[in-house]
MIZAKOL-232218 format. One record per residue (C-alpha): residue number from 1; residue in three letters; x, y, z. Coordinates in steps of 0.2 Angstrom, whole numbers. Layout:
<pts>
<pt nr="NUM" rest="ala" east="X" north="Y" up="Z"/>
...
</pts>
This chain:
<pts>
<pt nr="1" rest="met" east="-54" north="337" up="21"/>
<pt nr="2" rest="leu" east="-38" north="333" up="12"/>
<pt nr="3" rest="val" east="-31" north="325" up="27"/>
<pt nr="4" rest="asn" east="-47" north="314" up="30"/>
<pt nr="5" rest="arg" east="-46" north="308" up="12"/>
<pt nr="6" rest="arg" east="-28" north="304" up="13"/>
<pt nr="7" rest="ala" east="-31" north="295" up="30"/>
<pt nr="8" rest="ala" east="-46" north="286" up="22"/>
<pt nr="9" rest="ser" east="-35" north="281" up="7"/>
<pt nr="10" rest="ala" east="-21" north="275" up="18"/>
<pt nr="11" rest="val" east="-33" north="264" up="29"/>
<pt nr="12" rest="ala" east="-41" north="257" up="13"/>
<pt nr="13" rest="leu" east="-24" north="253" up="5"/>
<pt nr="14" rest="ala" east="-18" north="245" up="22"/>
<pt nr="15" rest="ala" east="-34" north="234" up="23"/>
<pt nr="16" rest="gly" east="-32" north="228" up="5"/>
<pt nr="17" rest="leu" east="-14" north="223" up="7"/>
<pt nr="18" rest="ala" east="-18" north="214" up="24"/>
<pt nr="19" rest="ser" east="-32" north="204" up="16"/>
<pt nr="20" rest="thr" east="-21" north="198" up="1"/>
<pt nr="21" rest="ala" east="-6" north="195" up="12"/>
<pt nr="22" rest="thr" east="-15" north="181" up="21"/>
<pt nr="23" rest="arg" east="-22" north="172" up="6"/>
<pt nr="24" rest="pro" east="-12" north="165" up="-8"/>
<pt nr="25" rest="cys" east="-13" north="172" up="-26"/>
<pt nr="26" rest="ala" east="-24" north="161" up="-37"/>
<pt nr="27" rest="ala" east="-10" north="157" up="-49"/>
<pt nr="28" rest="gln" east="1" north="151" up="-34"/>
<pt nr="29" rest="gly" east="1" north="132" up="-33"/>
<pt nr="30" rest="met" east="5" north="120" up="-19"/>
<pt nr="31" rest="leu" east="22" north="111" up="-19"/>
<pt nr="32" rest="ser" east="12" north="94" up="-18"/>
<pt nr="33" rest="glu" east="-5" north="96" up="-28"/>
<pt nr="34" rest="his" east="-21" north="87" up="-23"/>
<pt nr="35" rest="ala" east="-26" north="72" up="-34"/>
<pt nr="36" rest="val" east="-39" north="59" up="-35"/>
<pt nr="37" rest="ala" east="-39" north="42" up="-44"/>
<pt nr="38" rest="ala" east="-54" north="32" up="-45"/>
<pt nr="39" rest="gln" east="-60" north="16" up="-54"/>
<pt nr="40" rest="thr" east="-77" north="7" up="-54"/>
<pt nr="41" rest="val" east="-76" north="-12" up="-56"/>
<pt nr="42" rest="ala" east="-92" north="-22" up="-56"/>
<pt nr="43" rest="gly" east="-102" north="-8" up="-47"/>
<pt nr="44" rest="thr" east="-88" north="-6" up="-34"/>
<pt nr="45" rest="thr" east="-79" north="11" up="-33"/>
<pt nr="46" rest="ile" east="-62" north="12" up="-27"/>
<pt nr="47" rest="thr" east="-55" north="30" up="-24"/>
<pt nr="48" rest="val" east="-38" north="35" up="-19"/>
<pt nr="49" rest="glu" east="-36" north="53" up="-13"/>
<pt nr="50" rest="tyr" east="-18" north="60" up="-11"/>
<pt nr="51" rest="tyr" east="-6" north="74" up="-13"/>
<pt nr="52" rest="arg" east="7" north="73" up="-26"/>
<pt nr="53" rest="pro" east="25" north="77" up="-22"/>
<pt nr="54" rest="leu" east="38" north="80" up="-36"/>
<pt nr="55" rest="ala" east="55" north="72" up="-36"/>
<pt nr="56" rest="arg" east="62" north="89" up="-42"/>
<pt nr="57" rest="gly" east="78" north="82" up="-48"/>
<pt nr="58" rest="arg" east="81" north="72" up="-32"/>
<pt nr="59" rest="asp" east="89" north="55" up="-35"/>
<pt nr="60" rest="ser" east="86" north="40" up="-24"/>
<pt nr="61" rest="leu" east="70" north="45" up="-17"/>
<pt nr="62" rest="phe" east="69" north="29" up="-7"/>
<pt nr="63" rest="gly" east="83" north="28" up="5"/>
<pt nr="64" rest="lys" east="86" north="47" up="6"/>
<pt nr="65" rest="val" east="70" north="57" up="5"/>
<pt nr="66" rest="val" east="60" north="43" up="12"/>
<pt nr="67" rest="lys" east="72" north="34" up="23"/>
<pt nr="68" rest="trp" east="73" north="15" up="25"/>
<pt nr="69" rest="gly" east="63" north="10" up="40"/>
<pt nr="70" rest="asp" east="52" north="26" up="40"/>
<pt nr="71" rest="his" east="33" north="24" up="43"/>
<pt nr="72" rest="trp" east="27" north="35" up="28"/>
<pt nr="73" rest="thr" east="11" north="39" up="20"/>
<pt nr="74" rest="pro" east="13" north="38" up="1"/>
<pt nr="75" rest="gly" east="11" north="56" up="-3"/>
<pt nr="76" rest="ala" east="12" north="73" up="6"/>
<pt nr="77" rest="asn" east="2" north="85" up="17"/>
<pt nr="78" rest="trp" east="-13" north="74" up="23"/>
<pt nr="79" rest="ala" east="-12" north="55" up="24"/>
<pt nr="80" rest="thr" east="-16" north="46" up="7"/>
<pt nr="81" rest="thr" east="-33" north="38" up="8"/>
<pt nr="82" rest="ile" east="-42" north="24" up="0"/>
<pt nr="83" rest="glu" east="-60" north="22" up="0"/>
<pt nr="84" rest="val" east="-71" north="7" up="-6"/>
<pt nr="85" rest="asp" east="-90" north="8" up="-6"/>
<pt nr="86" rest="arg" east="-91" north="-11" up="-5"/>
<pt nr="87" rest="asp" east="-81" north="-25" up="3"/>
<pt nr="88" rest="ile" east="-66" north="-30" up="-8"/>
<pt nr="89" rest="arg" east="-50" north="-41" up="-7"/>
<pt nr="90" rest="leu" east="-34" north="-32" up="-8"/>
<pt nr="91" rest="asn" east="-19" north="-44" up="-12"/>
<pt nr="92" rest="ser" east="-31" north="-58" up="-7"/>
<pt nr="93" rest="ala" east="-35" north="-51" up="10"/>
<pt nr="94" rest="pro" east="-52" north="-45" up="15"/>
<pt nr="95" rest="leu" east="-55" north="-26" up="16"/>
<pt nr="96" rest="pro" east="-72" north="-20" up="22"/>
<pt nr="97" rest="lys" east="-81" north="-6" up="14"/>
<pt nr="98" rest="gly" east="-75" north="11" up="21"/>
<pt nr="99" rest="arg" east="-61" north="24" up="20"/>
<pt nr="100" rest="tyr" east="-44" north="21" up="26"/>
<pt nr="101" rest="ala" east="-27" north="30" up="28"/>
<pt nr="102" rest="val" east="-13" north="22" up="19"/>
<pt nr="103" rest="trp" east="4" north="20" up="28"/>
<pt nr="104" rest="ala" east="19" north="10" up="24"/>
<pt nr="105" rest="phe" east="35" north="4" up="33"/>
<pt nr="106" rest="val" east="47" north="6" up="18"/>
<pt nr="107" rest="glu" east="62" north="-6" up="16"/>
<pt nr="108" rest="pro" east="73" north="-9" up="0"/>
<pt nr="109" rest="asp" east="65" north="-26" up="-4"/>
<pt nr="110" rest="arg" east="48" north="-25" up="5"/>
<pt nr="111" rest="trp" east="35" north="-13" up="11"/>
<pt nr="112" rest="thr" east="23" north="-17" up="25"/>
<pt nr="113" rest="leu" east="7" north="-8" up="20"/>
<pt nr="114" rest="glu" east="-5" north="-3" up="33"/>
<pt nr="115" rest="leu" east="-23" north="3" up="30"/>
<pt nr="116" rest="arg" east="-29" north="13" up="46"/>
<pt nr="117" rest="arg" east="-46" north="17" up="51"/>
<pt nr="118" rest="thr" east="-41" north="35" up="57"/>
<pt nr="119" rest="trp" east="-40" north="42" up="39"/>
<pt nr="120" rest="his" east="-40" north="61" up="42"/>
<pt nr="121" rest="lys" east="-22" north="63" up="48"/>
<pt nr="122" rest="phe" east="-8" north="75" up="44"/>
<pt nr="123" rest="his" east="7" north="66" up="37"/>
<pt nr="124" rest="val" east="18" north="69" up="52"/>
<pt nr="125" rest="pro" east="20" north="62" up="65"/>
<pt nr="126" rest="ala" east="17" north="44" up="59"/>
<pt nr="127" rest="pro" east="3" north="35" up="68"/>
<pt nr="128" rest="ser" east="8" north="24" up="83"/>
<pt nr="129" rest="asp" east="-9" north="16" up="88"/>
<pt nr="130" rest="ser" east="-7" north="-2" up="82"/>
<pt nr="131" rest="gly" east="-26" north="-5" up="86"/>
<pt nr="132" rest="asp" east="-31" north="7" up="73"/>
<pt nr="133" rest="val" east="-24" north="-5" up="59"/>
<pt nr="134" rest="gln" east="-38" north="-12" up="48"/>
<pt nr="135" rest="leu" east="-27" north="-22" up="37"/>
<pt nr="136" rest="arg" east="-8" north="-25" up="36"/>
<pt nr="137" rest="leu" east="0" north="-32" up="20"/>
<pt nr="138" rest="glu" east="18" north="-36" up="14"/>
<pt nr="139" rest="val" east="21" north="-30" up="-3"/>
<pt nr="140" rest="lys" east="36" north="-31" up="-15"/>
<pt nr="141" rest="pro" east="41" north="-15" up="-23"/>
<pt nr="142" rest="glu" east="46" north="-16" up="-41"/>
<pt nr="143" rest="ser" east="56" north="-5" up="-53"/>
<pt nr="144" rest="gly" east="49" north="5" up="-67"/>
<pt nr="145" rest="pro" east="53" north="20" up="-78"/>
<pt nr="146" rest="met" east="56" north="36" up="-69"/>
<pt nr="147" rest="thr" east="40" north="45" up="-63"/>
<pt nr="148" rest="asp" east="44" north="63" up="-57"/>
<pt nr="149" rest="ile" east="27" north="65" up="-49"/>
<pt nr="150" rest="leu" east="20" north="53" up="-36"/>
<pt nr="151" rest="thr" east="6" north="44" up="-45"/>
<pt nr="152" rest="phe" east="-8" north="32" up="-41"/>
<pt nr="153" rest="asp" east="-17" north="24" up="-56"/>
<pt nr="154" rest="phe" east="-27" north="9" up="-62"/>
<pt nr="155" rest="pro" east="-17" north="2" up="-77"/>
<pt nr="156" rest="val" east="-27" north="-15" up="-78"/>
<pt nr="157" rest="val" east="-46" north="-16" up="-76"/>
<pt nr="158" rest="gln" east="-55" north="-33" up="-78"/>
<pt nr="159" rest="pro" east="-73" north="-37" up="-76"/>
<pt nr="160" rest="thr" east="-71" north="-41" up="-57"/>
<pt nr="161" rest="ser" east="-54" north="-35" up="-53"/>
<pt nr="162" rest="thr" east="-41" north="-21" up="-55"/>
<pt nr="163" rest="thr" east="-23" north="-16" up="-51"/>
<pt nr="164" rest="leu" east="-20" north="-1" up="-41"/>
<pt nr="165" rest="arg" east="-2" north="5" up="-45"/>
<pt nr="166" rest="phe" east="9" north="17" up="-35"/>
<pt nr="167" rest="arg" east="23" north="25" up="-44"/>
<pt nr="168" rest="trp" east="37" north="38" up="-39"/>
<pt nr="169" rest="gly" east="54" north="39" up="-44"/>
<pt nr="170" rest="thr" east="58" north="22" up="-51"/>
<pt nr="171" rest="val" east="48" north="13" up="-38"/>
<pt nr="172" rest="val" east="32" north="4" up="-43"/>
<pt nr="173" rest="val" east="20" north="-5" up="-30"/>
<pt nr="174" rest="pro" east="6" north="-14" up="-38"/>
<pt nr="175" rest="leu" east="-9" north="-19" up="-28"/>
<pt nr="176" rest="glu" east="-22" north="-32" up="-34"/>
<pt nr="177" rest="ile" east="-40" north="-28" up="-30"/>
<pt nr="178" rest="ala" east="-54" north="-41" up="-32"/>
<pt nr="179" rest="val" east="-72" north="-36" up="-31"/>
<pt nr="180" rest="gln" east="-83" north="-49" up="-21"/>
</pts>
Protein backbone atom coordinates (compact mmCIF):
# COMPACT_ATOMS: atom_id res chain seq x y z
CA MET A 1 0.00 0.00 0.00
CA LEU A 2 2.84 2.40 0.87
CA VAL A 3 4.59 1.55 -2.41
CA ASN A 4 1.39 2.28 -4.39
CA ARG A 5 0.99 5.70 -2.68
CA ARG A 6 4.63 6.56 -3.41
CA ALA A 7 4.24 5.47 -7.02
CA ALA A 8 1.03 7.45 -7.37
CA SER A 9 2.68 10.53 -5.82
CA ALA A 10 5.67 10.22 -8.15
CA VAL A 11 3.41 9.92 -11.20
CA ALA A 12 1.34 12.95 -10.10
CA LEU A 13 4.49 15.01 -9.47
CA ALA A 14 5.96 14.06 -12.86
CA ALA A 15 2.69 14.89 -14.64
CA GLY A 16 2.49 18.26 -12.87
CA LEU A 17 6.08 19.15 -13.78
CA ALA A 18 5.60 18.05 -17.38
CA SER A 19 2.49 20.18 -17.82
CA THR A 20 4.20 23.34 -16.47
CA ALA A 21 7.40 22.72 -18.45
CA THR A 22 5.57 23.12 -21.74
CA ARG A 23 3.78 26.39 -20.99
CA PRO A 24 5.28 29.68 -19.83
CA CYS A 25 4.58 31.09 -16.40
CA ALA A 26 1.95 33.82 -16.30
CA ALA A 27 4.52 36.37 -15.13
CA GLN A 28 6.92 35.58 -17.97
CA GLY A 29 6.61 38.04 -20.87
CA MET A 30 7.70 37.90 -24.48
CA LEU A 31 10.81 39.73 -25.63
CA SER A 32 8.65 41.64 -28.11
CA GLU A 33 5.16 42.19 -26.70
CA HIS A 34 2.04 42.39 -28.85
CA ALA A 35 0.54 45.85 -29.42
CA VAL A 36 -2.34 47.47 -31.26
CA ALA A 37 -2.68 51.13 -32.25
CA ALA A 38 -6.00 52.28 -33.68
CA GLN A 39 -7.59 55.55 -34.71
CA THR A 40 -11.00 56.40 -36.13
CA VAL A 41 -11.20 59.36 -38.52
CA ALA A 42 -14.51 60.40 -40.10
CA GLY A 43 -15.96 56.95 -39.46
CA THR A 44 -12.95 55.09 -40.88
CA THR A 45 -10.94 52.94 -38.47
CA ILE A 46 -7.22 52.43 -39.06
CA THR A 47 -5.66 49.63 -36.98
CA VAL A 48 -1.99 48.66 -36.75
CA GLU A 49 -1.15 45.35 -35.07
CA TYR A 50 2.47 44.56 -34.32
CA TYR A 51 5.06 43.17 -31.91
CA ARG A 52 7.29 45.69 -30.14
CA PRO A 53 11.02 44.89 -29.98
CA LEU A 54 13.18 46.83 -27.55
CA ALA A 55 16.47 48.52 -28.41
CA ARG A 56 17.88 47.03 -25.16
CA GLY A 57 20.87 49.34 -25.21
CA ARG A 58 21.77 48.56 -28.82
CA ASP A 59 22.89 51.62 -30.75
CA SER A 60 22.55 52.13 -34.48
CA LEU A 61 19.49 49.92 -34.81
CA PHE A 62 19.30 50.78 -38.50
CA GLY A 63 22.41 49.73 -40.33
CA LYS A 64 23.30 47.12 -37.68
CA VAL A 65 20.25 45.33 -36.21
CA VAL A 66 18.21 46.05 -39.33
CA LYS A 67 20.85 46.03 -42.06
CA TRP A 68 20.74 48.49 -44.94
CA GLY A 69 19.02 46.89 -47.91
CA ASP A 70 17.09 44.43 -45.72
CA HIS A 71 13.48 43.57 -46.52
CA TRP A 72 12.03 43.97 -43.01
CA THR A 73 8.64 44.11 -41.34
CA PRO A 74 8.68 46.95 -38.79
CA GLY A 75 8.30 44.86 -35.67
CA ALA A 76 9.05 41.32 -34.57
CA ASN A 77 7.49 37.85 -34.57
CA TRP A 78 4.56 38.10 -37.03
CA ALA A 79 4.48 40.69 -39.81
CA THR A 80 3.11 44.05 -38.75
CA THR A 81 -0.35 44.65 -40.23
CA ILE A 82 -2.43 47.67 -41.08
CA GLU A 83 -6.18 47.31 -41.51
CA VAL A 84 -8.60 49.92 -42.81
CA ASP A 85 -12.36 49.41 -42.87
CA ARG A 86 -12.88 51.87 -45.76
CA ASP A 87 -10.81 53.02 -48.72
CA ILE A 88 -8.15 55.60 -47.80
CA ARG A 89 -5.25 57.49 -49.33
CA LEU A 90 -1.83 56.73 -47.86
CA ASN A 91 0.73 59.42 -48.73
CA SER A 92 -1.69 60.40 -51.53
CA ALA A 93 -1.82 56.85 -53.01
CA PRO A 94 -5.15 54.98 -53.00
CA LEU A 95 -5.42 52.00 -50.63
CA PRO A 96 -8.59 49.86 -50.75
CA LYS A 97 -10.20 48.73 -47.52
CA GLY A 98 -8.62 45.55 -46.19
CA ARG A 99 -5.81 44.15 -44.08
CA TYR A 100 -2.21 44.25 -45.28
CA ALA A 101 1.23 43.17 -44.06
CA VAL A 102 3.71 46.05 -43.79
CA TRP A 103 7.22 45.47 -45.17
CA ALA A 104 10.04 47.87 -46.00
CA PHE A 105 13.33 47.92 -47.88
CA VAL A 106 15.41 49.96 -45.47
CA GLU A 107 18.08 52.40 -46.71
CA PRO A 108 19.73 55.29 -44.83
CA ASP A 109 17.96 58.08 -46.73
CA ARG A 110 14.77 56.37 -47.98
CA TRP A 111 12.59 53.38 -47.33
CA THR A 112 10.44 51.57 -49.85
CA LEU A 113 7.30 50.66 -47.97
CA GLU A 114 5.19 47.76 -49.22
CA LEU A 115 1.68 46.81 -48.19
CA ARG A 116 1.13 43.15 -49.08
CA ARG A 117 -2.16 41.27 -49.42
CA THR A 118 -0.82 38.17 -47.61
CA TRP A 119 -0.92 39.61 -44.13
CA HIS A 120 -0.58 36.52 -41.91
CA LYS A 121 3.15 35.82 -42.28
CA PHE A 122 5.99 35.22 -39.85
CA HIS A 123 8.70 37.90 -40.03
CA VAL A 124 11.32 35.59 -41.62
CA PRO A 125 11.93 34.87 -44.40
CA ALA A 126 10.87 38.07 -46.11
CA PRO A 127 8.23 37.67 -48.84
CA SER A 128 9.44 37.34 -52.41
CA ASP A 129 6.24 37.36 -54.50
CA SER A 130 6.08 40.81 -56.12
CA GLY A 131 2.53 40.08 -57.31
CA ASP A 132 1.36 40.17 -53.69
CA VAL A 133 2.11 43.91 -53.30
CA GLN A 134 -1.04 46.05 -53.05
CA LEU A 135 0.83 49.35 -52.61
CA ARG A 136 4.47 50.43 -52.80
CA LEU A 137 5.59 53.85 -51.52
CA GLU A 138 8.87 55.69 -51.16
CA VAL A 139 9.09 57.28 -47.70
CA LYS A 140 11.77 59.41 -46.10
CA PRO A 141 12.88 58.52 -42.58
CA GLU A 142 13.34 61.41 -40.19
CA SER A 143 15.23 61.77 -36.91
CA GLY A 144 13.61 62.16 -33.52
CA PRO A 145 14.18 61.56 -29.82
CA MET A 146 15.37 58.10 -28.80
CA THR A 147 12.52 55.58 -28.47
CA ASP A 148 13.59 52.32 -26.82
CA ILE A 149 10.49 50.35 -27.79
CA LEU A 150 9.22 50.19 -31.38
CA THR A 151 6.05 52.27 -31.52
CA PHE A 152 3.24 53.14 -33.91
CA ASP A 153 1.01 56.06 -32.94
CA PHE A 154 -1.31 58.73 -34.32
CA PRO A 155 0.15 62.07 -33.13
CA VAL A 156 -2.02 64.26 -35.39
CA VAL A 157 -5.74 63.73 -35.99
CA GLN A 158 -7.81 66.08 -38.16
CA PRO A 159 -11.49 65.79 -39.21
CA THR A 160 -10.65 63.83 -42.41
CA SER A 161 -6.98 62.89 -41.99
CA THR A 162 -4.36 61.60 -39.57
CA THR A 163 -0.65 60.90 -39.35
CA LEU A 164 0.44 57.36 -38.60
CA ARG A 165 3.94 57.50 -37.14
CA PHE A 166 6.53 54.74 -36.76
CA ARG A 167 9.31 55.30 -34.19
CA TRP A 168 12.26 53.15 -33.08
CA GLY A 169 15.67 54.28 -31.92
CA THR A 170 16.04 57.76 -33.37
CA VAL A 171 14.21 56.90 -36.62
CA VAL A 172 10.76 58.36 -37.27
CA VAL A 173 8.68 57.56 -40.36
CA PRO A 174 5.42 59.53 -40.67
CA LEU A 175 2.67 58.38 -43.05
CA GLU A 176 -0.17 60.71 -44.03
CA ILE A 177 -3.64 59.13 -44.17
CA ALA A 178 -6.61 60.84 -45.81
CA VAL A 179 -10.10 59.43 -45.49
CA GLN A 180 -12.10 59.55 -48.71
